[in-house]
MILOBA-624700 format. One record per residue: y, x, z of N, C-alpha, C in turn. Coordinates in steps of 0.001 Angstrom, whole numbers, plus 500000, padded with zeros to 6 digits. Layout:
BEGIN
Y_X_Z_Y_X_Z_Y_X_Z
...
This chain:
BEGIN
817573_110076_726037_816010_111881_724780_816462_113143_725546
815675_113514_726178_815988_114973_726866_816262_116027_726585
816874_116357_726650_817624_118292_725843_817082_119310_726635
816283_120093_725545_815398_120368_725536_815696_121819_724895
815681_122237_726035_815947_124106_724756_814854_124913_724596
814959_124761_723286_813620_126018_723379_813726_126796_721244
812401_127310_721630_812834_127983_720622_811182_128091_719438
811104_127319_718456_810384_126805_717477_809045_127953_717349
808220_127497_717265_807176_128327_716971_806835_128134_715289
806096_129905_714906_806128_129257_713343_805367_128285_711910
805957_127901_711392_805782_127141_711120_805211_127305_710130
804158_125752_709888_802356_125633_709356_802407_125249_708374
802022_125142_707376_801728_124171_706137_800305_123497_706443
799512_122704_706135_797906_122146_706492_798442_120808_706269
797020_120395_705746_796383_119487_704572_795478_119155_704952
794202_119539_705857_793354_119228_706498_792803_118235_707413
793722_117568_707073_793916_116152_708506_795058_114570_707205
794857_114746_706372_796199_113830_705304_794323_113859_704677
794692_112321_704610_793600_111611_703620_793849_110762_703113
794154_110745_700956_794767_110090_700917_794155_109187_699903
794449_107134_700368_794373_106268_700205_793768_105435_699099
793518_104311_698176_794170_104243_696865_795343_103530_696873
796030_103379_697649_797252_102813_697520_798287_103903_697267
797562_104851_697202_798522_105982_697041_799217_106744_698529
798864_106476_699685_799747_106716_701190_798350_107849_701437
799271_108351_702625_798749_109645_702457_798423_108912_704898
797483_109453_705452_798534_109743_707017_797887_110658_707760
798473_111296_708717_799099_112504_709573_798554_112140_710591
797114_112652_711412_796427_111892_712484_796601_113337_713698
797466_112857_714919_796902_113070_715908_796125_113285_716771
795637_114128_717591_794542_113666_719206_793452_112341_718828
792681_111756_718911_791235_111058_718998_790695_112520_718930
790073_112171_717422_788797_112858_716797_789296_114335_716928
790908_114299_716315_790781_115689_715130_791887_116666_716394
791782_115872_717738_792149_116844_718898_793765_116518_718641
794865_117572_719730_795942_117721_719461_796234_119287_719437
795587_120066_718417_795416_120965_717824_796677_121537_717270
798061_120224_716785_798413_120466_716111_799805_120250_716242
799904_120079_718009_800983_119902_718270_802048_121211_718720
803263_121071_718623_803659_122708_718507_804605_123238_719466
805344_121587_720046_805296_121908_721236_805735_121650_722603
805040_121026_724006_805279_120999_724488_806321_121066_726363
806250_120257_727021_806913_120187_727751_806611_119509_728980
805862_119921_729913_805044_119274_730885_804232_118315_730495
803223_119117_730112_802332_118111_728632_801427_118898_729457
799976_117500_729588_798473_118392_729278_797752_117882_728943
796792_118613_728288_794775_117700_727921_794728_116465_729006
794014_115562_728709_793235_114421_730093_792042_113746_729156
791504_113611_729971_790307_113020_729542_790844_111329_728326
790377_111066_727228_790708_109674_726578_789556_108940_726261
790130_108199_725658_789147_106969_725261_788219_107973_724006
786902_107197_724332_785452_107646_723317_784905_108583_723502
785817_109231_724176_784847_110807_725224_786183_111813_723993
787437_111588_723789_788235_112596_722813_789523_112786_723977
790063_114034_724046_790982_114668_724703_792011_112767_724819
792947_113508_725091_794483_112504_725793_795309_113643_726197
797081_113505_725627_797355_113760_726889_798499_113268_727096
798810_113770_728535_799390_112651_729568_800884_114234_730635
801581_113720_731130_801884_114487_732024_801449_115222_732946
802172_116554_732565_801089_117503_733659_802057_117785_734841
801173_117725_736331_801708_117993_737296_802674_118602_738084
803782_118516_738605_804640_119478_739048_804410_120915_739734
803215_120764_738763_802750_122256_740553_803649_123120_740281
803400_124628_741723_804323_126216_742042_804561_126206_740231
804961_127289_740360_805148_129050_738691_805444_130008_739619
803721_130477_739587_803839_131989_739765_805012_132919_739169
805461_133709_740726_807144_134233_739750_806114_136269_740135
806610_136982_740293_806807_137876_740499_807009_138361_742309
807062_137307_743407_807087_137526_744522_805832_136381_745231
805314_136167_744220_804000_135226_744570_802684_136737_744726
802137_135830_746129_801534_137359_746831_799808_136679_746313
799930_135085_746789_798930_134650_746864_799208_132860_746384
798111_132156_745235_798183_131170_744472_796208_130901_744732
796516_129593_745142_795400_128641_744795_795229_127711_744378
795277_127412_743120_795485_125566_743409_794365_124869_743307
792625_125163_742987_791747_124395_743077_791843_123211_742585
792128_123889_740672_791335_122688_739510_790420_123530_738952
789739_123743_739353_788159_124117_738870_787202_124353_740018
786393_123460_739969_785104_124435_741041_784963_125442_740903
785498_126458_739924_785373_127689_740589_786414_128570_741381
786225_128747_742668_787653_128745_743147_788323_130983_742443
789688_130891_741869_789933_132050_741723_791478_132092_742464
791831_133326_742088_792631_133438_743182_793504_133830_742058
794655_133462_741624_795435_133468_740798_796643_135097_740018
796775_135922_741529_796959_136268_740805_796205_137967_741131
795436_137741_741180_794504_138683_741070_794722_139877_742764
795141_139877_743559_795927_140309_744811_795255_139619_746023
793477_139489_745414_792759_139010_746281_791387_137830_745365
790629_138730_745977_788966_138265_745204_788420_137223_746730
787775_136409_746378_786572_135991_746785_785033_136220_747079
785214_136491_748534_783785_136610_748502_782644_135929_748990
783121_134334_749526_782638_132994_749701_783333_132212_750100
782453_131490_749400_783126_130046_749516_781897_128916_749843
782267_127872_750508_781486_126785_750717_782355_124904_750568
783523_125262_749869_784447_124570_749886_783712_123375_748593
783361_122041_748070_783130_121269_747232_785037_121440_746166
784009_120904_744842_785631_120484_744202_785624_118996_744368
787296_118671_744691_787093_116584_743983_788409_117382_742726
787835_115904_741888_788766_115861_740444_790558_116181_740580
790508_115370_739369_792561_115426_740245_792746_113885_740687
791778_112500_740301_792406_111632_741303_792264_111510_742784
792018_113021_743005_791918_113025_744937_792916_114205_745647
792646_114763_743815_794161_116486_744215_795947_115721_744845
796335_116384_744716_797635_116198_745925_798604_116325_744047
798299_118024_743629_798670_118307_742808_797389_119228_741379
797880_119271_740565_797563_120145_739556_795526_118697_738895
794873_119798_738106_793433_119035_738459_791930_118904_739036
793308_119343_740970_792024_119320_740552_791863_120050_742990
791505_119981_743396_791807_119471_744990_789920_120733_746052
790275_121116_746729_789019_121354_748100_788531_120645_748880
787623_120497_748497_787535_119610_750063_786369_120494_750831
787229_120095_751915_786169_120590_753234_785238_120407_753920
783598_119771_754290_783166_119759_754700_782504_119612_756299
782642_118499_756952_782601_118774_758534_781526_119105_758551
779837_120081_758549_779394_119817_758960_778981_121458_758837
780027_122387_757903_780003_123748_757438_780791_124367_758670
780182_124820_759896_780916_124773_760896_781947_127093_760148
781815_127358_759066_782586_128910_758769_783096_127814_757818
783662_129432_757799_784768_129577_757277_784213_128648_755521
785858_127693_754336_785550_127134_753681_785185_128079_752703
786363_129093_752844_786910_129690_751950_786603_131384_752052
786297_132828_752034_787057_133532_752760_787309_135030_751454
788286_134965_751649_789307_135939_750553_789373_137489_751354
788914_138525_750340_789661_139664_750169_790838_139747_749698
791482_140917_750477_792993_141012_750154_793005_143021_749773
793363_143180_748431_793873_144089_747710_794778_144866_748328
794899_145995_748454_796323_146693_748399_796961_146812_748070
798204_146676_748859_799561_145632_748537_799821_144185_748985
799232_143764_748882_798929_141778_749009_799654_142288_751055
800003_140847_751306_800901_140289_752174_799238_140216_753136
798437_139315_753475_797166_140330_754109_796269_141405_754114
796904_142913_752627_796493_143637_752429_796745_144562_753454
797781_144567_754646_798301_145003_756252_798518_146617_755518
799043_147892_756621_799235_148831_756496_801019_148782_756258
801142_148194_756570_802866_148065_756785_803413_146810_757033
804505_146635_757430_804998_145857_758317_805211_144145_757195
805857_143220_757548_805656_141701_757118_806462_141493_756166
807819_141773_756716_808704_141695_755221_808754_140267_756077
809520_139353_754736_809977_138200_754898_809327_137762_753871
808507_136476_754575_807033_135781_753545_807363_134205_754260
806585_134149_753143_806556_132247_753039_805343_131686_752687
804176_130633_753418_802667_130773_754162_802880_128848_753600
802354_128297_752527_802100_127342_752371_801170_126679_751509
801049_124599_751999_799937_124249_751705_799878_122669_751592
798745_122458_751116_799054_120937_751377_797489_120416_752021
797612_119439_752609_796340_119461_753478_796048_117375_753579
795362_116628_753827_794729_115409_754325_793343_115439_755398
793835_115254_756480_792591_116182_756371_791982_114475_756930
790693_114319_757144_789834_113688_757711_790344_112714_758993
790356_114016_759550_790098_113517_760999_790867_114974_761559
792093_114296_763305_793046_115347_763350_792368_116131_764493
790854_117162_764203_790823_116997_765718_791064_118475_766281
790923_118816_767352_790785_120432_768133_790590_121206_767276
791098_122153_767075_790218_123600_766589_790015_123447_764697
789836_122451_764453_790500_122594_762943_791376_123462_762121
791101_124113_762104_791663_125670_761602_792650_125835_759471
792898_125742_759116_793313_125866_758437_793508_127037_757604
794172_128579_758024_794349_129297_757723_794023_130419_759041
792938_131415_758471_793435_132711_759989_792967_133575_758994
793911_134963_760668_793364_136348_760279_793528_136576_760792
792435_137827_761002_792654_138893_762109_792167_139529_762084
793083_140995_762914_792818_142379_761795_793570_143255_763987
793987_144034_763339_794338_145033_764754_794653_146754_763852
795551_146724_764656_796220_148939_764416_796280_149715_765777
796341_150620_765520_796506_151616_766755_798015_152046_766923
798028_151558_767711_799737_153098_768224_799369_153302_770246
800249_154194_769521_800084_155308_771268_798079_155012_771847
797227_156025_770248_796340_155741_771420_795466_154409_771605
796391_153387_770941_795656_152025_771669_795380_151593_770359
794517_150790_770607_793528_149693_769540_794823_148095_769995
794881_147644_769104_796176_146572_769514_795178_145240_768327
795147_144307_768710_794045_142583_768444_795614_142113_767765
795523_141324_766677_796454_141502_766194_795991_139772_765030
796461_138724_764966_796066_138181_764148_797203_136005_763764
797010_135523_762707_797938_134612_762594_797057_134000_762332
797221_131996_763307_796515_131121_762612_797388_130571_762638
796814_129253_761391_797358_127375_761091_796406_126821_761256
796252_125916_762841_795502_124955_763519_795742_123480_764157
794969_122813_763951_795591_121594_764186_795305_121439_765504
796136_121459_766429_796223_121174_767466_796466_120196_768060
796248_118731_769016_796728_117855_769695_796954_117028_768259
796762_116328_767069_796796_115826_765697_798336_116662_765426
799272_117747_765267_799899_118531_765212_798842_119685_765218
800305_120496_763918_800113_121745_763005_800627_122750_763640
800372_123498_764431_800884_124750_764999_799983_125859_764017
801041_126783_764435_800986_128668_763971_801367_129454_765036
800340_130165_765055_800165_131142_765972_800489_133310_765406
801240_133750_766087_801260_134911_765010_801062_136453_766667
799913_136652_767126_799546_137247_767858_800117_139111_767051
800691_139290_768146_800888_140933_767431_801504_141455_766648
802773_140473_766443_803273_140641_764268_803868_141522_764471
804331_140832_765873_805521_141510_765415_806342_142401_767517
806504_143652_766780_806844_143918_768537_808242_143871_769607
808267_143978_770559_809485_143966_771760_810238_145264_771219
811131_145795_772259_812173_146554_772139_811247_147633_772969
810446_147508_773481_809479_148557_774462_808282_148971_773381
807980_148416_772209_807044_148682_771559_805407_147970_771650
805712_147150_772343_804947_145626_772951_804630_144559_772204
803285_144249_771906_803180_143162_770932_803786_141849_771708
804117_140554_770701_804105_139328_772018_804123_138181_770634
803759_137712_771183_802879_135576_770440_803989_135594_770814
803539_134531_769574_804838_133435_768567_804241_132695_769014
804299_131120_768875_803567_129875_768826_804893_128870_767951
804051_127911_767564_805184_127022_766520_804382_125627_766135
804397_124918_766927_804432_123533_766989_804745_122561_766138
804046_121880_765073_805364_120663_764874_805580_119648_765663
806442_118900_765740_806356_117650_766658_806162_116461_765849
805711_115912_764113_804976_115360_763355_803590_114875_763501
803380_113974_764044_801683_113638_763627_800972_113598_762308
799873_114370_762244_799431_114334_761312_798817_113010_760992
798442_112393_759438_798078_110944_759572_796885_111430_758910
795383_110778_759440_794339_110999_758511_793972_110586_756834
794032_111246_755870_793062_111185_754650_795027_111081_753715
796013_111891_754691_797361_111776_754248_797686_112796_753582
797808_112536_752717_798418_114358_752187_799838_114819_752831
800179_116185_753482_801396_116928_753946_801568_117818_753640
802781_118231_753281_802936_119907_753021_803365_120183_754175
803055_121697_754051_802948_122993_755391_803795_123812_754519
804664_124177_755681_805315_125274_755460_806519_126392_755595
805259_127717_756708_806072_128038_757560_806610_129619_756317
807873_129921_757099_808912_130586_756785_809445_132004_756652
809873_133652_756947_810238_134460_757816_811215_134741_757244
812850_134874_757233_813605_135351_757341_813673_137284_757585
813216_138067_757359_813588_139475_758254_814669_140403_758559
815940_139257_757752_816947_139997_757669_817827_139998_758910
817728_138478_759114_817450_137500_760707_816955_137199_761735
815793_137795_761387_814792_137390_761964_813980_135666_762790
815025_134726_761775_814563_133463_761523_813075_132976_761123
812465_132906_761789_810883_131860_761822_810710_130055_761159
810487_129702_760441_810834_128508_760678_809841_127120_759897
809158_126361_760765_808296_125492_760472_808547_124307_760036
808473_123869_757780_808747_123107_758039_807876_121865_758037
807797_120844_757987_806379_119610_757031_806923_118697_756344
806618_118624_755159_807571_117668_754126_808879_117514_753980
809150_119088_754018_810313_119686_753687_811308_120137_754375
811410_118755_755918_811960_118683_756806_811360_119732_758255
812351_120547_758714_812433_121995_759794_811507_120872_761194
810340_121515_761314_809275_121146_762612_810012_121778_763500
810313_123309_763731_810163_124016_764568_811057_125529_764156
811594_126374_764101_812402_127410_764727_812423_128150_765943
812432_129248_765502_812204_130412_766185_812772_132095_766263
813895_132693_766263_814675_133733_766141_813580_134559_766859
813336_135567_766093_812484_137168_766734_813515_138284_766584
814328_138035_767872_814779_139105_768032_814769_139477_769380
815801_140276_769571_815666_141006_770552_815617_139880_772641
816480_139057_772237_816654_137589_773268_816843_136554_772675
816098_136968_771284_815826_135335_771111_816547_134299_770333
817868_135289_770500_819496_134155_769596_819778_135018_768060
819923_134001_767736_820017_134581_766165_821276_135710_766007
821872_135567_766729_822698_136999_766610_822216_138338_767143
821310_138506_767459_820668_139408_768355_820110_140490_767429
819564_141762_767916_818556_143091_766701_817488_142411_766310
816984_142571_765560_815383_142116_764972_814247_142360_765584
812792_141675_765324_812300_143417_766425_811632_143119_764960
811060_144715_764803_810368_144925_764280_808598_144263_763551
808115_144006_762332_806607_144013_762918_805973_145170_762191
804443_144638_762411_803957_145079_761544_802663_144578_761819
801714_145033_760374_800101_144085_760145_799812_145290_759975
798477_145591_760640_797598_145982_761290_796560_145927_759447
795003_146526_760062_794644_147423_758659_793769_145779_758134
793869_146169_756668_793175_145216_755917_791793_144648_756072
791948_143174_755951_790999_142277_756411_791133_141223_756304
789455_140102_756995_789374_138924_755442_790116_138327_755853
790393_137419_754800_791247_136175_755290_790293_134449_754833
790598_134021_756236_789377_132632_756115_790211_131810_756360
789355_130245_755363_790499_129557_755047_789777_127868_755469
789952_127399_755644_789206_126338_756130_788003_126444_757466
788428_126248_758638_787210_126878_759649_787262_125875_759826
785989_125090_759940_785682_123941_760940_786676_122685_760525
787210_122565_759841_788215_122220_758765_787195_120720_757648
787875_119252_758817_787607_118335_757800_788897_117988_756637
787922_117913_755595_789769_117111_754301_789613_117722_753510
790929_117794_752781_791312_118113_751416_792215_119164_752288
792232_120407_750845_793587_120670_750838_793823_121037_749778
794619_121542_749547_795748_122245_747276_796944_123035_747785
796511_123175_746277_797781_124476_746324_798505_125216_747705
797651_125837_747554_798222_127221_749104_798776_128387_747904
799915_128647_748752_800571_130245_748151_801266_130731_749410
801375_132253_749168_801934_132798_749808_802930_133246_749440
804145_133444_749409_805103_134459_748448_805905_135462_749793
806196_136269_749240_807050_137502_749651_808605_137108_750066
809090_136323_750701_809627_135785_750123_810605_135060_751392
811522_135088_751805_812653_133314_752305_812774_132644_751792
812103_131197_751991_812483_130111_751407_813872_129412_751989
814952_129460_751487_815871_128411_751525_815427_126632_751793
816614_126010_753311_816242_124732_753339_816682_123748_751471
815193_123321_751514_815076_122328_749978_816550_121567_750095
817522_121071_749272_818538_120141_748786_817778_118574_748622
818595_117809_749506_817812_116497_748970_817325_116036_748132
817579_116486_746130_816325_116227_745633_814880_117019_745905
815103_118123_746476_814352_118989_746136_812932_118023_747130
813724_117613_748564_812580_117060_749656_812132_116046_748859
812779_115317_748244_812622_114057_747375_811251_114643_746419
811667_115132_745680_810326_115307_744713_809099_116387_745199
808929_116929_746344_808551_116736_746542_806902_116123_746935
807128_115156_746673_806176_114233_746724_805817_113349_745518
806798_114097_744619_806148_113415_743221_804855_114122_742863
804067_113563_741988_802381_113626_741492_803117_114935_740641
804192_113562_739326_804466_113902_738112_806044_114426_738358
806471_115120_737268_807971_115433_736863_809024_114162_736492
810012_113095_737239_810278_112279_737078_811057_111990_736027
811311_113589_735213_812126_113194_734316_811405_113638_732893
809697_113694_733345_808480_112961_732398_808590_114467_731558
807873_114172_730690_807182_115473_729658_807425_115232_727773
807554_115799_726946_807833_116441_725675_806423_116628_725064
806556_115894_724259_805821_116699_722724_806171_116672_721912
805828_117595_720522_806232_118341_719260_805480_118064_718830
805353_117442_716660_804267_117495_716187_804604_118933_715437
803978_119678_714499_803792_120800_713302_805631_120178_713041
805587_120925_712382_806349_119519_710625_804878_119970_709395
805312_118207_709362_804973_117826_707873_804931_118240_706880
804348_119604_705989_804970_118718_704659_804175_117730_703407
805030_116727_703006_804641_115265_702623_804527_116172_700711
804767_116958_700411_804035_117538_698881_805934_117831_697922
807027_116082_698718_807587_115829_697310_808728_115022_698873
810279_114944_698064_811381_114591_698289_811264_113591_698879
811184_112922_697863_810765_110861_697475_809962_110646_698804
809182_112081_699820_807943_110543_699975_808357_110115_701529
808181_109064_702152_808366_108384_702505_807811_107313_703821
808245_107701_705556_806881_106927_706794_807098_106150_706262
806336_105186_706522_805614_103723_706317_805056_103197_707590
805004_103548_708543_803719_102972_709915_803775_103879_710903
804035_104132_711728_803848_104852_713840_802833_103929_714473
801007_104692_714455_800503_104192_714639_800239_104659_716317
799924_104035_717121_800091_105079_718939_799118_103730_719399
797504_104780_719759_797334_104567_720967_797324_104905_722530
797898_104549_722720_797635_104157_724839_797813_103205_725396
798151_104304_726905_798587_103391_728594_799143_103680_728723
799776_102599_729548_801381_102471_729725_800954_101874_731574
800704_102911_732754_801243_101982_733823_801523_100937_733998
802285_100614_735289_803217_099572_735103_804164_100732_735705
805272_100573_735593_806770_101245_734992_806112_103117_733910
805641_103111_733971_805446_103835_732917_806036_103656_731864
806581_104854_730482_806599_104013_729653_806470_106484_728272
805910_105886_726755_805759_106638_726329_806628_106030_725165
807539_107059_724831_808673_106684_724100_808578_107951_722660
808215_107349_721435_807471_108366_720143_809374_108089_718994
809488_109492_718640_809367_109601_717532_809943_110126_715864
810134_109908_715366_809902_110827_713683_811469_111198_713508
811390_112081_711975_812671_112714_711409_811778_113129_709901
812864_112862_708896_812422_113720_708561_813325_114419_707983
813084_115334_706514_814940_116001_706007_813800_117248_704355
815140_117989_704189_814178_118181_702901_814310_119880_703646
815230_120612_703440_814877_122021_704115_813781_122677_705500
813138_122937_706003_812933_122867_707185_813067_123371_707596
813584_124670_707114_813933_126051_707651_815624_125822_708603
816027_125364_708296_817553_124440_709039_817262_123633_710037
816608_123281_710267_815730_122462_711409_815996_122890_713300
817039_122669_713713_817085_122773_714659_817221_121959_716163
816663_121602_717582_816387_120538_718353_816942_119633_717913
818392_118801_717053_818143_117946_717372_818876_117560_715852
818949_118310_714801_818656_118389_713517_817667_119093_712384
817741_117655_712092_817648_116331_711526_818185_115814_713168
818051_114476_712858_818191_113448_714063_817276_112429_714003
816714_112362_716141_815341_111700_716063_815804_110352_715925
814769_109058_715289_814803_108044_715337_813912_107679_716059
814015_107004_716608_813158_106006_717743_812033_105052_716663
810677_105263_717000_810324_104323_716842_809043_103398_717355
808820_102476_717291_807806_101276_717789_806495_101444_716689
804969_101632_718077_804684_101682_717136_803564_100164_716727
803118_100096_715140_803268_099005_714626_804737_099048_713762
805578_099686_713724_806824_098890_713575_806733_099910_712110
807280_098949_710678_807317_099666_709386_808878_100145_709419
808687_101657_709381_810154_102447_709720_810668_101850_708226
812468_101833_708256_812573_102039_707112_813963_103043_706454
814165_103877_705965_815048_104912_705588_814941_105921_705816
814020_106555_705926_813156_107960_706015_812032_108522_705110
812545_108890_704619_812513_109807_703449_812690_111691_703111
812053_111818_702746_812308_113559_702429_811236_114017_702571
810866_115475_702121_810246_116214_701977_808974_116683_703071
809593_116495_704577_808897_116673_705765_809938_115883_706941
808026_115624_707569_808077_115208_708661_808397_115363_710063
808393_115263_710567_807903_115308_712336_807719_114423_713225
806456_114608_714425_806562_113619_715234_806756_114167_716549
807170_113317_717779_807716_114177_719015_807312_112402_719843
807343_112330_721214_807115_111382_722111_807694_112360_723556
808254_111540_723986_808807_111195_725502_807860_110194_726531
807181_111301_727173_806058_110217_728429_806273_110546_729612
807318_109179_730399_807626_109319_731824_806746_108840_733054
807254_108743_734402_806259_108711_735260_807005_107490_735475
806092_106530_736357_806820_105598_737128_808060_106048_738114
808225_104820_738916_809530_106035_739838_809369_106123_741340
807911_106656_741159_807437_107069_742531_806882_108348_742272
806816_108907_740853_806144_109833_740223_804817_109661_740330
803551_108928_740498_802449_109007_740744_801361_108130_739482
802230_107901_738802_801284_107596_737271_801918_107865_736473
801116_108468_735304_801017_109162_733768_800550_107895_733077
801696_107919_731530_801299_107375_730555_799948_108309_730142
798679_107869_729306_798105_108403_728361_798098_107693_726804
797911_109048_726110_798138_108848_724660_797096_109192_724517
796021_108880_723531_794917_109057_723638_795048_108968_721535
796255_108952_720703_796334_109202_719395_797755_108775_718795
797730_109318_717902_798908_108664_716582_798704_109288_715440
798650_107579_714919_798840_108605_713201_800253_108247_712456
800634_108952_711686_801958_108603_710473_801169_107955_709126
801684_107310_708661_801083_106295_707653_802186_107040_706119
802686_107748_705476_803553_107714_704689_803065_107322_703107
804169_107180_702583_803810_107197_701188_803945_108670_700756
803267_108562_699927_804008_110295_699297_804212_111073_697771
805063_111137_698174_805919_111276_696428_805303_112803_695760
804189_112578_695148_802952_113400_694356_804243_113994_693075
803554_114903_692685_804246_115994_691598_804248_115261_690529
805369_114749_689508_804794_114056_688606_805087_114146_687307
804067_112609_687023_803401_112996_685641_803972_113930_685031
802772_114461_684108_803583_114248_682119_803509_113196_681562
804441_114172_680198_804122_112513_679140_802713_112843_678609
802634_111329_678309_800928_110405_678129_801378_111566_676870
801820_111924_675488_801721_111651_674486_802616_112825_674016
802981_114369_673434_803579_114975_672383_803502_114755_671762
804386_115805_670226_804502_115400_669539_805193_116870_668732
804354_117830_667852_805331_118958_666895_805547_118441_665849
806852_119108_665604_806953_119121_664092_807549_119766_662978
806975_120585_662504_807032_121853_662057_808784_121917_661678
810033_122838_661452_810859_122733_660724_811088_124603_660373
812080_124690_659224_812246_126338_658821_812709_126896_660463
811506_128028_660677_812531_128276_662154_812500_128100_662880
812112_126832_663048_811487_126307_664944_810636_124607_664163
810292_124217_665626_809907_123372_665082_809941_122402_666805
810656_120975_666128_810823_119637_666821_809848_119165_667168
809985_119766_668881_809108_118811_670108_809863_117120_670534
809456_116183_670928_809424_114861_670921_807842_113974_671931
808550_113636_672896_807322_113003_673444_807930_112113_674427
806545_111178_674447_806841_109523_675464_806772_110034_676578
808333_109116_677332_808622_109473_678911_807210_109486_680197
807729_110710_680799_807138_110182_682012_807062_108504_682950
806204_108146_683581_805652_106646_683691_806377_106828_684854
806587_108529_685975_807570_108526_687204_808758_108550_687435
809213_106729_687850_810939_106514_687778_811993_107347_688416
811205_108938_689614_812198_109518_689978_812279_111473_688967
811849_111258_688362_811813_111847_687033_813752_112506_686434
813637_114068_687148_815101_114145_686915_814760_114569_685475
814030_115783_685257_814095_116757_683544_812757_117065_683178
812813_117819_682264_811530_118067_681424_811383_119642_681072
811067_120462_681872_810322_122131_680761_809395_121777_680067
810124_122784_678681_808749_122905_677600_808443_124166_677757
807073_124513_677647_806926_125361_677699_806114_125668_675735
806064_127410_675817_805723_127616_675023_805178_128842_674411
804380_129515_674055_803707_131028_673545_802505_130806_672455
802409_131780_671847_801406_132050_671011_800093_131646_671522
799363_132157_672421_797561_131826_672193_797673_130528_673670
796455_129728_672772_795912_128795_673702_796208_128787_675287
796993_127825_675629_796918_127972_677485_797673_128959_677799
798302_129801_676979_799237_131054_677231_801023_130737_676480
801890_130641_677725_803025_129900_677788_804095_131000_677785
804214_132797_676974_805191_133623_677228_805577_133848_676579
805787_132740_675443_806898_133823_674267_808427_133684_675450
809618_134871_674540_810840_134731_674601_810897_133494_675163
811780_133129_676537_812552_131799_676360_811635_130674_677544
810477_130777_677243_810341_129721_677113_809375_130263_678929
809464_129149_680300_809743_127645_679446_811005_128031_679637
811811_126203_679233_813139_125454_678763_813599_124452_679577
814539_124847_680771_814917_123343_681294_815331_122572_680669
814865_121460_680368_815912_121062_678150_816273_119472_678864
816426_119295_679988_817139_118442_681048_816340_116887_680345
817415_115698_680823_816473_114411_680862_817182_114509_679427
815449_114592_678478_815926_114261_676656_813969_113602_676485
813886_113348_675916_812344_112766_674941_812769_114249_673859
813367_114555_673436_813106_115560_671914_813857_116902_671831
813304_117534_671844_814396_118750_671566_813496_120276_670301
814250_120557_669555_814140_121784_668334_814734_122374_669785
813205_123495_669281_812879_125160_669373_812930_125797_668541
814274_127113_668306_815406_127508_667437_813927_129073_667551
814568_129293_666457_814189_131476_666396_812778_131545_666563
811717_131003_665781_810091_130875_665920_809891_131337_664700
808986_132272_663913_808389_133103_662465_808115_132068_661650
808376_130997_660575_807798_131009_660038_806467_131480_660044
804974_130007_659434_804045_130655_659298_803459_131000_660959
803858_131589_661684_803415_132145_662844_802404_130959_663743
801839_130181_664538_800923_129276_665294_801882_129383_666655
802339_128840_666809_802395_128449_668399_801888_127350_669049
801614_126689_670198_800954_126198_671194_801982_125800_672352
802299_124544_672701_803078_123826_672735_803176_122604_674275
804249_122456_674660_803119_121652_675790_804498_121382_677253
804650_120268_677520_806891_119630_677881_805704_119379_680333
806393_119686_680780_805784_118514_682243_806550_118286_682619
807184_117020_683704_808512_116544_684102_808929_117545_685641
809443_117348_685818_810518_117191_687315_811110_116487_687945
811258_116160_689431_811763_114866_689856_812838_115553_691438
813150_117355_691496_814060_117498_691681_815901_118006_691278
816689_118243_691609_818018_117898_690504_817190_119716_690693
816946_120573_690675_817077_122006_690814_816177_122456_689521
814875_120564_689524_814116_121651_688378_813091_122634_689060
812589_122431_690126_811439_123563_690834_810233_123210_691314
810745_121832_691219_809138_120736_691661_808848_120436_690241
807999_120899_689665_807402_120416_688548_806340_120214_688057
805632_119417_687375_804430_118492_687524_803782_119519_687035
802084_118522_686460_801606_119815_685644_801826_119593_684480
801404_119944_683257_801739_119980_681496_800665_119055_681426
801556_119044_679903_801064_117340_678903_799966_118333_678551
799515_117436_677598_797649_117975_676106_798894_118592_675894
798365_119428_675296_798980_121023_673594_798930_120033_673145
799904_120609_672324_799913_120168_671080_800080_121761_670622
800104_122161_668605_800828_123495_667768_801255_122899_667194
801710_124234_666293_801757_123746_665302_802880_124590_664503
802920_125213_662624_803417_126656_662282_804875_126021_662101
805943_126384_662437_806837_126273_661513_806855_126836_660504
807335_126364_658856_807877_126479_657461_809016_125855_657099
809363_126125_655980_810505_125666_654917_809989_124728_654137
811030_124022_654653_811002_122007_654917_810991_122004_652810
């Protein structure tokens, strides 16, 4: 089982989806027509289309996370394109939406048409953003996934044209990522200045050919401390340059300058798919072997987990009977389910009470308690490309209802007291009885009421006034502390008198 750190959410009682059957059993249901609102915790889990038009759950894609250093993030996960950091606004878009089945990561991707000869997407930068200009470039990283339909010359993934005034002279500048001779090429024109304050042109072209309709990851990253500009494709270094006075690693780093704010155009004369475009205001270190391998995983190889809210069965001797799961598990994927039970939900931790693995349809034994909880671990295939889908889960359990009261109660008058006797409750787990009495019908507020008389079938109540009428009822309890008391027996009355 995965080791998961988490903070328990607030615990809730619920009964709206518990349905009693004539056998005395109850069923707790997750998913299906009831939905998944009763989940307390999820990790790497997302909603997805399930059977019969109901929602299912599956592994979520291993999409990048937004941090304070994230300047731009486009996940293309919905038909309405939104820049997630709010550093850019969408000025226009001719991109079409492609669903999760075509996307590299997440719930969607952008599809750029070969018939549109203008930008597929135009973004207006806000002040302070990377392409907002009016500052140095600083350290930065630009990355995206592409799957070009064709690898023609001139297909532009990203371009930014701007200018700045220097010594009363207007200097044009641009940043372009485009496909040239089946390879991706990065052009930085007048972004950096030489030691004479003249703009310079820098070009980095990849060495690996792009393959039509195949996803590839592209990243260019700059370290302003040492002047390193590095282009990586699929995690491997394709080209590097040191932007220093003499182009060597140890030389003085050249200054950068971003001009006026200008629109950022994405997908100009580009035919193909685009996904997960991101700009970060920092240098990204070379990936480890594990990170490089995981780059192509659609789903987290360590899987995901979900846990239900804690189920209050109502009685300490409630017993789990059967877990029934409806799920699809493609080849090499798996879905493993667990149940745990206990008496005091406030003492529960991640691992205590212990989770017990349960197979769908298996008869459950030795799982008793007032509270139950269900969990599941989902695992992808070895390539991280397929996920199991869980459509619904139902837990059948036998409710330990409140103990039934004695069927008959008798009261015999005594001098200064009443002798009560009763038939035993038919519940097998009764631990004792509570005796209630008072001076009005249904109001058992006399001093000393109620009395915990233990597991007996008769009891004499002393210190009552002769001639005064008293009303009595008895209830059974089935816990050691005598706190889980059932309903009252039929009421009887009597008047103490001298014999």
